[in-house]
SEKOLMI-40841 format. One line per 3 residues: number of its first residue (from 1); their letters; for each residue x, z, y of N, C-alpha, C, CB. Coordinates in nm, 4 decimals. Atoms other than C-alpha are relative to their C-alpha. Glycine has a CB too. Example, Ala and Ser with C-alpha at 12.3 -4.5 7.8 and 13.67 -1.06 7.14 Angstrom:
SEKOLMI-40841
1 = as = 0.0890:0.0000:-0.1190:1.2300:0.7800:-0.4500:0.0900:0.0000:0.1200:-0.0992:0.1246:0.0027 ~ -0.0820:-0.0060:-0.1190:1.3670:0.7140:-0.1060:-0.0770:0.0730:0.1090:0.0414:-0.1415:0.0462 $
end
This chain:
SEKOLMI-40841
1 = gae = -0.1128:-0.0886:-0.0056:-11.1047:2.4923:-3.7313:0.1054:-0.0497:-0.1023:-0.0441:0.1478:-0.0287 ~ -0.1052:0.0334:0.0949:-10.9435:2.3700:-4.0513:0.0591:-0.1352:0.0350:-0.0537:0.0000:-0.1443 ~ -0.0644:0.1259:-0.0560:-10.8840:2.0153:-3.9173:0.1013:0.0156:0.1062:-0.1013:-0.0869:0.0545 $
4 = gsq = -0.0983:-0.0224:-0.1119:-10.7210:2.1515:-3.6039:0.1349:0.0500:-0.0511:-0.0563:0.1029:0.1022 ~ -0.1234:-0.0534:0.0572:-10.4781:2.3613:-3.7924:0.0843:-0.0922:-0.0885:-0.0338:0.1158:-0.0772 ~ -0.0814:0.0996:0.0838:-10.3991:2.0769:-4.0206:0.0755:-0.0930:0.0951:-0.0953:-0.0883:-0.0993 $
7 = kga = -0.0833:0.0980:-0.1061:-10.3216:1.8439:-3.7203:0.1102:0.0711:0.0720:-0.0974:-0.0609:0.1188 ~ -0.1071:-0.0742:-0.0649:-10.1146:2.1171:-3.5653:0.1115:0.0123:-0.0951:-0.0453:0.1371:0.0478 ~ -0.1189:-0.0079:0.0919:-9.9050:2.1445:-3.8806:0.0601:-0.1363:-0.0281:-0.0393:0.0655:-0.1341 $
10 = egs = -0.0514:0.1282:0.0077:-9.8722:1.7763:-3.9122:0.0889:-0.0301:0.1380:-0.1231:-0.1018:-0.0216 ~ -0.0804:0.0045:-0.1269:-9.7545:1.7725:-3.5377:0.1195:0.0678:0.0125:-0.0695:0.0433:0.1002 ~ -0.1235:-0.0817:0.0149:-9.5110:2.0517:-3.5909:0.1058:-0.0637:-0.0966:-0.0385:0.1414:-0.0524 $
13 = qkg = -0.0692:0.0583:0.1131:-9.3917:1.8609:-3.9037:0.0761:-0.1216:0.0670:-0.1046:-0.0446:-0.1238 ~ -0.0583:0.1041:-0.0652:-9.3295:1.5452:-3.6966:0.0956:0.0407:0.1035:-0.0968:-0.0798:0.0529 ~ -0.1053:-0.0508:-0.1056:-9.1647:1.7428:-3.4138:0.1256:0.0398:-0.0628:-0.0513:0.1232:0.0810 $
16 = aeg = -0.1232:-0.0415:0.0728:-8.9224:1.8852:-3.6636:0.0861:-0.1114:-0.0589:-0.0380:0.0896:-0.1103 ~ -0.0754:0.1271:0.0434:-8.8433:1.5321:-3.8151:0.0554:-0.0674:0.1343:-0.1037:-0.1090:-0.0859 ~ -0.0535:0.0597:-0.1139:-8.8056:1.4128:-3.4530:0.1351:0.0578:0.0479:-0.0978:0.0095:0.1037 $
19 = sqk = -0.1182:-0.0563:-0.0490:-8.5514:1.6770:-3.3655:0.1050:-0.0070:-0.0835:-0.0151:0.1233:0.0337 ~ -0.1101:0.0337:0.0960:-8.3647:1.6184:-3.6827:0.0708:-0.1361:0.0208:-0.0559:0.0014:-0.1392 ~ -0.0451:0.1428:-0.0400:-8.3352:1.2460:-3.5903:0.0985:0.0026:0.1181:-0.1265:-0.0906:0.0416 $
22 = ere = -0.0568:-0.0004:-0.1158:-8.2333:1.3508:-3.2525:0.1644:0.0567:-0.0291:-0.0949:0.0903:0.1000 ~ -0.1242:-0.0645:0.0296:-7.9465:1.5770:-3.3948:0.0907:-0.1123:-0.0619:-0.0212:0.1263:-0.0987 ~ -0.0934:0.1175:0.0576:-7.8341:1.2871:-3.6358:0.0549:-0.0960:0.1024:-0.0790:-0.0891:-0.1027 $
25 = gse = -0.0366:0.0676:-0.0990:-7.8306:1.0712:-3.3273:0.1145:0.0417:0.0721:-0.0935:-0.0102:0.0712 ~ -0.1015:-0.0573:-0.0892:-7.6289:1.3003:-3.1175:0.1319:0.0170:-0.0777:-0.0484:0.1379:0.0588 ~ -0.1184:-0.0214:0.0758:-7.3892:1.3573:-3.4094:0.0900:-0.1340:-0.0165:-0.0426:0.0562:-0.1379 $
28 = kaq = -0.0733:0.1292:-0.0065:-7.3283:0.9839:-3.4414:0.0681:-0.0378:0.1247:-0.0876:-0.1036:-0.0286 ~ -0.0570:0.0291:-0.1397:-7.2748:0.9535:-3.0713:0.1421:0.0803:0.0155:-0.1125:0.0506:0.1217 ~ -0.1317:-0.0776:-0.0051:-7.0118:1.2430:-3.0918:0.1093:-0.0810:-0.0873:-0.0214:0.1582:-0.0613 $
31 = ekr = -0.0952:0.0538:0.0934:-6.8486:1.0713:-3.3863:0.0541:-0.1238:0.0587:-0.0608:-0.0255:-0.1366 ~ -0.0567:0.1250:-0.0650:-6.8227:0.7456:-3.1880:0.0865:0.0316:0.1163:-0.1113:-0.0937:0.0475 ~ -0.0898:-0.0480:-0.1051:-6.6826:0.9185:-2.8885:0.1292:0.0449:-0.0445:-0.0588:0.1054:0.0711 $
34 = egl = -0.1267:-0.0427:0.0448:-6.4169:1.0580:-3.1086:0.0617:-0.1117:-0.0767:-0.0098:0.1252:-0.0820 ~ -0.0718:0.1237:0.0743:-6.3467:0.7052:-3.2683:-0.0249:0.0003:-0.1389:0.1545:-0.0015:0.0151 ~ 0.0222:-0.0046:0.1269:-6.4766:0.7955:-3.6006:-0.1504:-0.0099:-0.0378:0.0603:0.1141:-0.0463 $
37 = qke = 0.1356:0.0073:0.0417:-6.8020:0.6829:-3.7652:-0.0049:-0.0036:-0.1524:-0.0689:-0.1216:0.0613 ~ 0.0153:0.0012:0.1271:-6.9151:0.7736:-4.0951:-0.1064:-0.1032:-0.0526:-0.0272:0.1291:-0.0352 ~ 0.0996:0.0965:0.0612:-7.0820:0.5035:-4.3177:0.0188:0.0245:-0.1522:0.0276:-0.1630:0.0439 $
40 = egg = 0.0042:-0.0183:0.1555:-7.1734:0.4859:-4.6834:0.1212:-0.0606:-0.0530:-0.1286:-0.0680:-0.0710 ~ -0.1208:0.0361:0.0669:-6.8684:0.4609:-4.8921:0.1381:0.0223:0.0741:-0.0129:-0.1386:-0.0332 ~ -0.1161:-0.0174:-0.0813:-6.6178:0.5477:-4.6250:-0.0098:0.0331:0.1562:0.0713:-0.1182:-0.0148 $
43 = evl = -0.0093:-0.0526:-0.1376:-6.5369:0.6185:-4.2545:0.0554:-0.1262:0.0679:0.0974:0.1387:0.0175 ~ -0.0373:0.0987:-0.0783:-6.4759:0.3705:-3.9786:0.0827:0.0674:0.1240:-0.1255:-0.0817:0.0396 ~ -0.0776:-0.0548:-0.1004:-6.1992:0.4415:-3.7314:0.0077:-0.1122:0.1058:0.1394:0.0484:-0.0534 $
46 = ygn = 0.0085:0.0896:-0.1100:-6.2256:0.2688:-3.3842:0.1447:0.0382:0.0763:-0.1475:0.0249:0.0948 ~ -0.1155:-0.0254:-0.0677:-5.8829:0.2221:-3.2005:0.0329:-0.1365:0.0650:0.1114:0.0574:-0.0935 ~ -0.0448:0.1171:-0.0733:-5.6827:-0.0299:-2.9886:0.0906:-0.0804:-0.0890:0.0715:0.0390:0.1306 $
49 = lkl = -0.0877:0.0848:0.0862:-5.4527:-0.2946:-3.1192:0.1294:0.0631:-0.0559:0.0392:-0.1187:0.0774 ~ -0.1065:-0.0783:0.0419:-5.1479:-0.0684:-3.1382:-0.0307:0.0797:-0.1267:0.0387:0.0875:0.1082 ~ 0.0462:-0.0655:0.1104:-5.3416:0.1409:-3.3826:-0.0125:-0.0919:-0.1210:-0.1248:0.0624:0.0322 $
52 = yvf = 0.0252:0.0969:0.0990:-5.4489:-0.1595:-3.5892:0.1287:-0.0381:-0.0610:-0.0713:-0.1177:0.0550 ~ -0.1229:0.0422:0.0525:-5.1032:-0.2919:-3.6130:0.0796:0.1086:-0.0802:0.0796:-0.0496:0.1109 ~ -0.0616:-0.1210:0.0694:-4.9637:0.0545:-3.7115:-0.0387:0.0012:-0.1544:-0.0526:0.1393:0.0719 $
55 = frl = 0.0550:-0.0019:0.1153:-5.2094:0.0677:-4.0023:0.0359:-0.1134:-0.0942:-0.1279:0.0082:0.0213 ~ -0.0106:0.1158:0.0749:-5.1617:-0.2928:-4.1072:0.1587:0.0207:-0.0453:-0.0401:-0.1434:0.0902 ~ -0.1354:0.0047:0.0447:-4.7756:-0.2449:-4.1218:0.0207:0.1203:-0.1160:0.1001:0.0184:0.1328 $
58 = yqk = 0.0090:-0.0911:0.0954:-4.8352:0.0788:-4.3125:-0.0441:-0.0317:-0.1423:-0.0745:0.0859:0.0478 ~ 0.0468:0.0714:0.1153:-5.0338:-0.0966:-4.5589:0.0931:-0.1023:-0.0813:-0.1118:-0.0701:0.0452 ~ -0.1092:0.0988:0.0512:-4.7696:-0.3666:-4.6029:0.1083:0.0901:-0.0684:0.0696:-0.0936:0.1274 $
61 = lye = -0.1149:-0.0824:0.0461:-4.5012:-0.0913:-4.6445:-0.0531:0.0541:-0.1327:0.0447:0.1208:0.1072 ~ 0.0583:-0.0647:0.1478:-4.7316:0.0874:-4.9290:0.0056:-0.1101:-0.1000:-0.1687:0.0574:0.0053 ~ 0.0142:0.1105:0.1052:-4.7896:-0.2661:-5.1065:0.1516:-0.0182:-0.0472:-0.0709:-0.1498:0.0648 $
64 = rla = -0.1408:0.0535:0.0384:-4.4025:-0.3506:-5.1035:0.0648:0.1373:-0.0872:0.1030:-0.0476:0.1582 ~ -0.0524:-0.1199:0.0686:-4.3153:0.0163:-5.2283:-0.0533:-0.0021:-0.1430:-0.0420:0.1342:0.0750 ~ 0.0772:-0.0113:0.1210:-4.5803:-0.0074:-5.5006:0.0632:-0.1314:-0.0861:-0.1763:-0.0057:0.0328 $
67 = kak = -0.0502:0.1080:0.0646:-4.4432:-0.3560:-5.5899:0.1429:0.0401:-0.0631:0.0060:-0.1183:0.0990 ~ -0.1283:-0.0544:0.0545:-4.0918:-0.2010:-5.6320:-0.0085:0.0841:-0.1198:0.0662:0.0776:0.0994 ~ 0.0346:-0.0975:0.1066:-4.2307:0.0682:-5.8543:-0.0314:-0.0864:-0.1331:-0.1320:0.0948:0.0466 $
70 = ela = 0.0470:0.0822:0.1122:-4.4022:-0.1998:-6.0721:0.1198:-0.0920:-0.0551:-0.1251:-0.0904:0.0487 ~ -0.1115:0.0867:0.0368:-4.0827:-0.4129:-6.0907:0.1054:0.0933:-0.0809:0.0673:-0.0698:0.1368 ~ -0.0860:-0.0921:0.0747:-3.8815:-0.1092:-6.1952:-0.0380:0.0235:-0.1462:0.0011:0.1293:0.0688 $
73 = gev = 0.0650:-0.0123:0.1377:-4.1135:-0.0549:-6.4889:0.0201:-0.1234:-0.0854:-0.1528:0.0252:0.0133 ~ -0.0120:0.1181:0.0802:-4.1010:-0.4133:-6.5860:0.1523:-0.0357:-0.0470:-0.0600:-0.1158:0.0821 ~ -0.1382:0.0211:0.0310:-3.7195:-0.4227:-6.5725:0.0364:0.0754:-0.1349:0.0890:0.0493:0.1204 $
76 = ekr = -0.0180:-0.0958:0.0990:-3.7108:-0.1250:-6.8125:-0.0497:-0.0601:-0.1355:-0.0734:0.1297:0.0385 ~ 0.0738:0.0681:0.1021:-3.9592:-0.3257:-7.0470:0.0927:-0.1174:-0.0640:-0.1364:-0.0579:0.0639 ~ -0.0784:0.1085:0.0415:-3.7483:-0.6289:-7.0350:0.1359:0.0325:-0.0705:0.0235:-0.0797:0.1152 $
79 = qes = -0.1231:-0.0415:0.0359:-3.4235:-0.4444:-7.1023:-0.0213:0.0504:-0.1670:0.0517:0.1205:0.1113 ~ 0.0238:-0.0497:0.1361:-3.5865:-0.2961:-7.4241:-0.0275:-0.1184:-0.0914:-0.1191:0.1015:-0.0035 ~ 0.0253:0.1119:0.0586:-3.7167:-0.6329:-7.5298:0.1272:-0.0956:-0.0228:-0.1009:-0.0586:0.0760 $
82 = dgg = -0.1058:0.0830:0.0067:-3.3816:-0.7904:-7.4745:0.1076:0.0646:-0.1009:0.0532:-0.0241:0.1426 ~ -0.0871:-0.0421:0.1141:-3.2104:-0.5654:-7.7351:0.0997:0.0997:0.1009:0.0867:-0.1475:-0.0931 ~ -0.1025:-0.0809:-0.0768:-3.0524:-0.3394:-7.4476:0.1237:-0.0748:0.0515:0.0491:0.1110:-0.0871 $
85 = rre = -0.1209:0.0710:-0.0451:-2.8153:-0.6186:-7.3317:0.0499:0.0363:0.1191:-0.0172:-0.1306:0.0075 ~ -0.0397:-0.0370:-0.1268:-2.7865:-0.4943:-6.9756:0.0674:0.1352:-0.0012:-0.1140:-0.0021:0.0896 ~ -0.0613:-0.1311:0.0066:-2.7459:-0.1199:-7.0055:-0.0593:0.0683:-0.1099:-0.0144:0.0791:0.1253 $
88 = pke = 0.0706:-0.0763:0.1092:-2.8026:0.1014:-7.3013:-0.0639:0.1189:0.0554:0.0948:0.0424:-0.1126 ~ 0.0834:-0.1281:-0.0512:-3.0690:0.3718:-7.2571:0.0786:0.1266:-0.0380:-0.1561:0.0092:-0.0705 ~ -0.0737:-0.1325:0.0159:-2.9339:0.7304:-7.2307:-0.0795:0.0529:-0.1403:-0.0187:0.1143:0.1509 $
91 = aga = 0.0555:-0.0733:0.1276:-3.0027:0.9221:-7.5651:-0.1225:0.0881:0.0493:0.1214:0.1011:-0.0754 ~ 0.1301:-0.0911:-0.0090:-3.3563:1.0561:-7.5864:-0.0670:-0.0252:0.1355:0.0357:0.1646:-0.0134 ~ 0.0646:0.0370:-0.1080:-3.4551:0.8975:-7.2553:-0.1303:-0.0863:-0.0132:0.0908:-0.0614:0.0730 $
94 = kee = 0.1214:0.0798:0.0106:-3.8138:0.7754:-7.2165:0.0031:-0.1178:0.0914:-0.1203:0.0829:0.0294 ~ 0.0116:0.1114:-0.0738:-3.9140:0.4490:-7.0683:-0.0289:0.0284:0.1539:-0.1031:-0.0805:-0.0619 ~ 0.0442:-0.0341:-0.1242:-4.0877:0.6126:-6.7858:0.1235:0.0546:0.0840:-0.1148:0.1008:-0.0135 $
97 = eqg = -0.1268:-0.0621:-0.0620:-3.7733:0.8152:-6.6921:0.0967:-0.1129:0.0467:0.0775:0.0967:-0.1084 ~ -0.0843:0.0968:-0.0410:-3.5797:0.5113:-6.6893:-0.0621:-0.0867:0.1131:0.0384:-0.0784:-0.1154 ~ 0.0724:0.0794:-0.1081:-3.8146:0.3203:-6.4636:-0.0037:0.0757:0.1230:-0.1437:-0.0364:-0.0387 $
100 = akt = -0.0023:-0.0910:-0.1192:-3.8292:0.6216:-6.2368:0.1587:-0.0082:0.0585:-0.0479:0.1657:-0.0481 ~ -0.1304:0.0118:-0.0545:-3.4514:0.6129:-6.2298:0.0323:-0.1369:0.0787:0.0947:0.0177:-0.1132 ~ -0.0227:0.1183:-0.0691:-3.4464:0.2554:-6.1368:-0.0644:-0.0020:0.1444:-0.0512:-0.1111:-0.0836 $
103 = yrd = 0.0748:-0.0180:-0.1437:-3.7080:0.3317:-5.8546:0.0696:0.0811:0.0854:-0.1391:0.0619:-0.0073 ~ -0.0819:-0.0855:-0.0813:-3.5023:0.6155:-5.7279:0.1146:-0.0705:0.0558:0.0458:0.1144:-0.0747 ~ -0.1196:0.0791:-0.0520:-3.1948:0.3896:-5.6993:-0.0356:-0.0842:0.1010:0.0661:-0.0806:-0.1003 $
106 = fme = 0.0633:0.0884:-0.1047:-3.4040:0.1427:-5.5176:-0.0138:0.0690:0.1345:-0.1399:-0.0462:-0.0458 ~ 0.0475:-0.0758:-0.1153:-3.5395:0.4104:-5.2843:0.1460:0.0498:0.0892:-0.1002:0.1389:-0.0610 ~ -0.1131:-0.0497:-0.0633:-3.1822:0.5324:-5.2142:0.0543:-0.1186:0.0680:0.0984:0.0675:-0.0947 $
109 = mls = -0.0521:0.1141:-0.0705:-3.0757:0.1854:-5.1305:-0.0637:-0.0231:0.1245:-0.0094:-0.1164:-0.0767 ~ 0.0901:0.0219:-0.1189:-3.3705:0.1347:-4.8948:0.0418:0.1051:0.1062:-0.1603:0.0154:-0.0397 ~ -0.0473:-0.1058:-0.0870:-3.2783:0.4735:-4.7384:0.1351:-0.0229:0.0840:0.0172:0.1178:-0.0855 $
112 = nlv = -0.1331:0.0456:-0.0528:-2.9230:0.3627:-4.6792:-0.0038:-0.1219:0.0952:0.0900:-0.0349:-0.1171 ~ 0.0292:0.1105:-0.0790:-3.0488:0.0390:-4.5349:-0.0499:0.0371:0.1302:-0.0905:-0.0837:-0.0640 ~ 0.0599:-0.0459:-0.1307:-3.2612:0.1937:-4.2796:0.0922:0.0885:0.0773:-0.1306:0.0753:-0.0230 $
115 = kgs = -0.0845:-0.0955:-0.0653:-3.0001:0.4601:-4.1928:0.1189:-0.0884:0.0684:0.0555:0.1137:-0.1095 ~ -0.0996:0.0786:-0.0303:-2.7613:0.1613:-4.1398:0.1338:-0.0019:-0.0700:0.0167:0.0205:0.1154 ~ -0.1188:-0.0159:0.0737:-2.5060:0.2603:-4.3878:0.0155:-0.1133:-0.1225:-0.0008:0.1486:-0.0556 $
118 = mda = -0.0014:0.1089:0.0863:-2.5845:-0.0509:-4.5940:-0.0326:-0.1260:0.0609:-0.0836:0.0221:-0.1037 ~ 0.0238:0.1321:-0.0516:-2.5829:-0.4250:-4.5190:-0.1219:-0.0606:-0.0566:0.1143:-0.0868:-0.0256 ~ 0.1163:0.0482:0.0516:-2.8922:-0.6108:-4.5536:0.0219:-0.1097:-0.1218:-0.0767:-0.0571:0.1169 $
121 = sdf = -0.0285:0.0872:0.1072:-2.7205:-0.8694:-4.7804:0.0379:0.0862:-0.1231:0.1121:-0.0994:0.0393 ~ -0.0173:-0.0832:0.1019:-2.5982:-0.5928:-4.9956:-0.1226:0.0600:-0.0616:0.0819:0.0938:0.0409 ~ 0.1209:-0.0491:0.0584:-2.9426:-0.4448:-5.0214:-0.0760:-0.1114:-0.0716:-0.0861:0.0636:0.1058 $
124 = edg = 0.0670:0.1205:0.0817:-3.0808:-0.8037:-5.1333:0.0745:0.0071:-0.1360:0.0205:-0.1609:0.0765 ~ -0.0642:0.0248:0.1163:-2.8053:-0.8212:-5.3890:-0.0333:0.1183:-0.0913:0.1477:-0.0213:0.0228 ~ 0.0354:-0.1133:0.0726:-2.8836:-0.4684:-5.5081:-0.1335:-0.0039:-0.0647:0.0077:0.1096:0.0827 $
127 = cra = 0.1400:0.0235:0.0387:-3.2536:-0.5321:-5.5422:0.0028:-0.1079:-0.0957:-0.0923:-0.0337:0.1180 ~ 0.0108:0.1104:0.1160:-3.2050:-0.8543:-5.7486:0.0670:0.0540:-0.1250:0.0746:-0.1451:0.0413 ~ -0.0736:-0.0535:0.1059:-2.9501:-0.6715:-5.9651:-0.0870:0.1068:-0.0749:0.1313:0.0583:0.0533 $
130 = rlg = 0.0859:-0.1184:0.0646:-3.1907:-0.3647:-6.0317:-0.1327:-0.0552:-0.0418:-0.0266:0.1261:0.1052 ~ 0.1438:0.0368:0.0148:-3.5252:-0.5260:-6.0051:-0.0368:-0.1415:-0.0345:-0.0666:0.0298:0.1210 ~ 0.0172:0.1494:0.0430:-3.4802:-0.9053:-6.0966:-0.0391:-0.0728:0.1273:-0.1177:-0.0230:-0.1200 $
133 = tsa = 0.0174:0.0937:-0.0892:-3.5499:-1.2090:-5.9102:-0.1248:0.0115:0.0868:0.0043:-0.1156:-0.0655 ~ 0.1354:-0.0280:-0.0785:-3.9131:-1.1100:-5.8098:0.0185:0.1012:0.1102:-0.1152:0.0567:-0.0981 ~ -0.0164:-0.0961:-0.1135:-3.7680:-0.8505:-5.5791:0.0076:-0.0614:0.1435:0.1259:0.0791:-0.0232 $
136 = fel = -0.0212:0.0562:-0.1279:-3.7512:-1.1039:-5.3005:-0.1065:0.0529:0.1018:-0.0032:-0.1525:-0.0106 ~ 0.0986:-0.0553:-0.0917:-4.0710:-0.9585:-5.1512:0.0458:0.1364:0.0777:-0.1286:0.0268:-0.0830 ~ -0.0475:-0.1131:-0.0504:-3.8811:-0.6364:-5.0808:0.1035:-0.0174:0.0957:0.0392:0.0777:-0.0963 $
139 = ftl = -0.0874:0.0332:-0.0886:-3.6275:-0.8020:-4.8697:-0.0212:0.0288:0.1538:0.0165:-0.1238:-0.0223 ~ 0.0348:-0.0249:-0.1550:-3.8171:-0.7423:-4.5359:-0.0384:0.1458:0.0121:-0.1289:-0.0970:0.0576 ~ 0.0291:-0.1466:-0.0308:-3.8569:-0.3690:-4.5917:0.0638:0.0559:0.1077:0.0311:0.0827:-0.1047 $
142 = ewl = -0.0769:-0.0565:-0.0971:-3.5939:-0.3020:-4.3511:-0.0693:0.0033:0.1415:0.1258:-0.0723:0.0030 ~ 0.0663:-0.0094:-0.1307:-3.7981:-0.3977:-4.0414:-0.1321:0.0565:-0.0049:-0.0095:-0.1278:0.0624 ~ 0.1564:-0.0515:-0.0013:-4.1437:-0.2620:-4.1479:0.0061:0.1516:0.0696:-0.0725:0.0107:-0.1770 $
145 = peq = -0.0045:-0.1388:-0.0683:-4.0294:0.1108:-4.0581:0.0233:-0.0133:0.1449:0.1125:0.0916:-0.0588 ~ -0.0331:0.0284:-0.1450:-3.8741:-0.0201:-3.7322:-0.1185:-0.0321:0.0774:0.0972:-0.1137:0.0148 ~ 0.1059:0.0524:-0.0740:-4.1762:-0.2099:-3.6305:-0.1248:0.1102:0.0117:-0.0438:-0.1360:-0.0702 $
148 = mlg = 0.0856:-0.1054:0.0016:-4.4040:0.0903:-3.7279:0.0231:0.0949:0.1119:0.0085:0.0642:-0.1230 ~ -0.0366:-0.0996:-0.0806:-4.2194:0.3280:-3.5148:0.0114:-0.0370:0.1527:0.1206:0.0493:-0.0512 ~ -0.0324:0.0658:-0.1266:-4.1352:0.0889:-3.2324:-0.1062:-0.0439:0.0836:0.0762:-0.1078:-0.0223 $
end
Protein backbone atom coordinates (compact mmCIF):
# COMPACT_ATOMS: atom_id res chain seq x y z
CA UNK A 1 0.00 0.00 0.00
CA UNK A 2 2.78 2.45 0.93
CA UNK A 3 4.69 1.79 -2.30
CA UNK A 4 1.61 2.40 -4.41
CA UNK A 5 0.89 5.73 -2.73
CA UNK A 6 4.57 6.76 -3.12
CA UNK A 7 4.50 5.90 -6.84
CA UNK A 8 1.24 7.79 -7.19
CA UNK A 9 2.80 10.89 -5.55
CA UNK A 10 5.84 10.65 -7.82
CA UNK A 11 3.60 10.31 -10.85
CA UNK A 12 1.53 13.36 -9.90
CA UNK A 13 4.75 15.32 -9.25
CA UNK A 14 6.05 14.36 -12.70
CA UNK A 15 2.68 15.28 -14.18
CA UNK A 16 2.85 18.72 -12.53
CA UNK A 17 6.38 19.25 -13.83
CA UNK A 18 5.27 18.21 -17.29
CA UNK A 19 2.33 20.62 -17.32
CA UNK A 20 4.61 23.43 -16.12
CA UNK A 21 7.02 22.69 -18.99
CA UNK A 22 4.08 22.69 -21.39
CA UNK A 23 2.98 26.11 -20.06
CA UNK A 24 6.51 27.48 -20.44
CA UNK A 25 6.63 26.06 -23.97
CA UNK A 26 3.28 27.61 -24.89
CA UNK A 27 4.41 30.97 -23.38
CA UNK A 28 7.56 30.87 -25.53
CA UNK A 29 5.47 30.01 -28.60
CA UNK A 30 3.15 32.94 -27.83
CA UNK A 31 6.15 35.28 -27.42
CA UNK A 32 7.56 34.06 -30.75
CA UNK A 33 4.24 34.70 -32.46
CA UNK A 34 4.30 38.22 -31.04
CA UNK A 35 7.88 38.68 -32.30
CA UNK A 36 9.39 38.92 -28.82
CA UNK A 37 11.48 36.27 -27.12
CA UNK A 38 12.89 36.55 -23.61
CA UNK A 39 16.44 35.42 -23.05
CA UNK A 40 18.83 35.74 -20.18
CA UNK A 41 20.09 39.31 -20.03
CA UNK A 42 17.56 40.78 -22.46
CA UNK A 43 14.89 40.26 -25.02
CA UNK A 44 15.02 39.44 -28.71
CA UNK A 45 12.75 41.23 -31.16
CA UNK A 46 12.01 39.59 -34.48
CA UNK A 47 11.12 41.83 -37.38
CA UNK A 48 11.67 42.54 -41.03
CA UNK A 49 14.42 44.55 -42.72
CA UNK A 50 12.57 47.86 -42.31
CA UNK A 51 12.42 47.41 -38.55
CA UNK A 52 16.12 46.54 -38.42
CA UNK A 53 17.05 49.59 -40.49
CA UNK A 54 14.92 51.84 -38.26
CA UNK A 55 16.62 50.63 -35.08
CA UNK A 56 20.08 50.82 -36.65
CA UNK A 57 19.51 54.43 -37.72
CA UNK A 58 18.05 55.20 -34.28
CA UNK A 59 21.24 53.81 -32.71
CA UNK A 60 23.38 55.99 -35.00
CA UNK A 61 21.31 59.06 -34.11
CA UNK A 62 21.73 58.34 -30.40
CA UNK A 63 25.50 57.81 -30.78
CA UNK A 64 25.95 61.08 -32.63
CA UNK A 65 23.88 63.07 -30.15
CA UNK A 66 25.91 61.53 -27.31
CA UNK A 67 29.08 62.54 -29.18
CA UNK A 68 27.80 66.11 -29.46
CA UNK A 69 27.15 66.19 -25.71
CA UNK A 70 30.64 64.83 -25.03
CA UNK A 71 32.21 67.42 -27.34
CA UNK A 72 30.26 70.23 -25.65
CA UNK A 73 31.75 69.21 -22.29
CA UNK A 74 35.25 68.98 -23.77
CA UNK A 75 34.98 72.45 -25.31
CA UNK A 76 34.20 73.94 -21.92
CA UNK A 77 37.19 72.17 -20.35
CA UNK A 78 39.44 73.43 -23.16
CA UNK A 79 38.16 76.98 -22.77
CA UNK A 80 38.91 76.84 -19.06
CA UNK A 81 42.44 75.50 -19.66
CA UNK A 82 43.05 78.13 -22.38
CA UNK A 83 42.49 80.81 -19.82
CA UNK A 84 39.11 81.75 -21.22
CA UNK A 85 40.49 82.96 -24.58
CA UNK A 86 37.31 82.27 -26.53
CA UNK A 87 34.39 83.40 -24.38
CA UNK A 88 34.53 84.44 -20.76
CA UNK A 89 32.30 82.34 -18.53
CA UNK A 90 29.30 84.00 -16.99
CA UNK A 91 29.74 84.97 -13.36
CA UNK A 92 28.97 82.02 -11.10
CA UNK A 93 28.24 79.62 -13.97
CA UNK A 94 29.31 76.04 -13.45
CA UNK A 95 31.17 74.04 -16.07
CA UNK A 96 28.24 71.64 -16.48
CA UNK A 97 25.87 74.54 -17.11
CA UNK A 98 28.20 75.94 -19.76
CA UNK A 99 28.49 72.51 -21.43
CA UNK A 100 24.70 72.23 -21.32
CA UNK A 101 24.38 75.67 -22.93
CA UNK A 102 26.73 74.65 -25.75
CA UNK A 103 24.73 71.44 -26.24
CA UNK A 104 21.43 73.36 -26.25
CA UNK A 105 22.85 75.71 -28.89
CA UNK A 106 23.86 72.67 -30.96
CA UNK A 107 20.39 71.10 -30.60
CA UNK A 108 18.78 74.37 -31.67
CA UNK A 109 21.00 74.46 -34.77
CA UNK A 110 20.10 70.83 -35.54
CA UNK A 111 16.42 71.60 -35.15
CA UNK A 112 16.74 74.54 -37.55
CA UNK A 113 18.61 72.32 -40.01
CA UNK A 114 15.92 69.63 -39.97
CA UNK A 115 13.16 72.25 -40.30
CA UNK A 116 14.95 73.73 -43.31
CA UNK A 117 15.56 77.17 -41.83
CA UNK A 118 19.34 76.59 -41.78
CA UNK A 119 21.66 75.62 -44.61
CA UNK A 120 23.84 72.49 -44.25
CA UNK A 121 27.05 74.50 -44.71
CA UNK A 122 25.97 76.94 -41.98
CA UNK A 123 25.24 73.97 -39.71
CA UNK A 124 28.71 72.54 -40.35
CA UNK A 125 30.35 75.91 -39.68
CA UNK A 126 28.33 76.33 -36.47
CA UNK A 127 29.29 72.84 -35.29
CA UNK A 128 32.97 73.51 -35.91
CA UNK A 129 32.76 76.87 -34.14
CA UNK A 130 30.90 75.55 -31.09
CA UNK A 131 32.20 71.98 -30.77
CA UNK A 132 35.59 72.04 -32.47
CA UNK A 133 37.00 70.18 -35.45
CA UNK A 134 36.03 66.78 -34.00
CA UNK A 135 32.41 67.62 -34.80
CA UNK A 136 32.76 66.29 -38.37
CA UNK A 137 30.86 63.15 -37.30
CA UNK A 138 27.79 65.29 -36.64
CA UNK A 139 27.53 66.71 -40.16
CA UNK A 140 25.38 63.80 -41.38
CA UNK A 141 22.78 64.26 -38.65
CA UNK A 142 20.47 65.98 -41.12
CA UNK A 143 19.63 62.88 -43.11
CA UNK A 144 19.30 60.42 -40.19
CA UNK A 145 15.81 61.55 -39.08
CA UNK A 146 14.72 61.77 -42.71
CA UNK A 147 15.88 58.18 -43.33
CA UNK A 148 14.23 56.94 -40.13
CA UNK A 149 10.86 58.45 -41.00
CA UNK A 150 11.01 57.82 -44.74
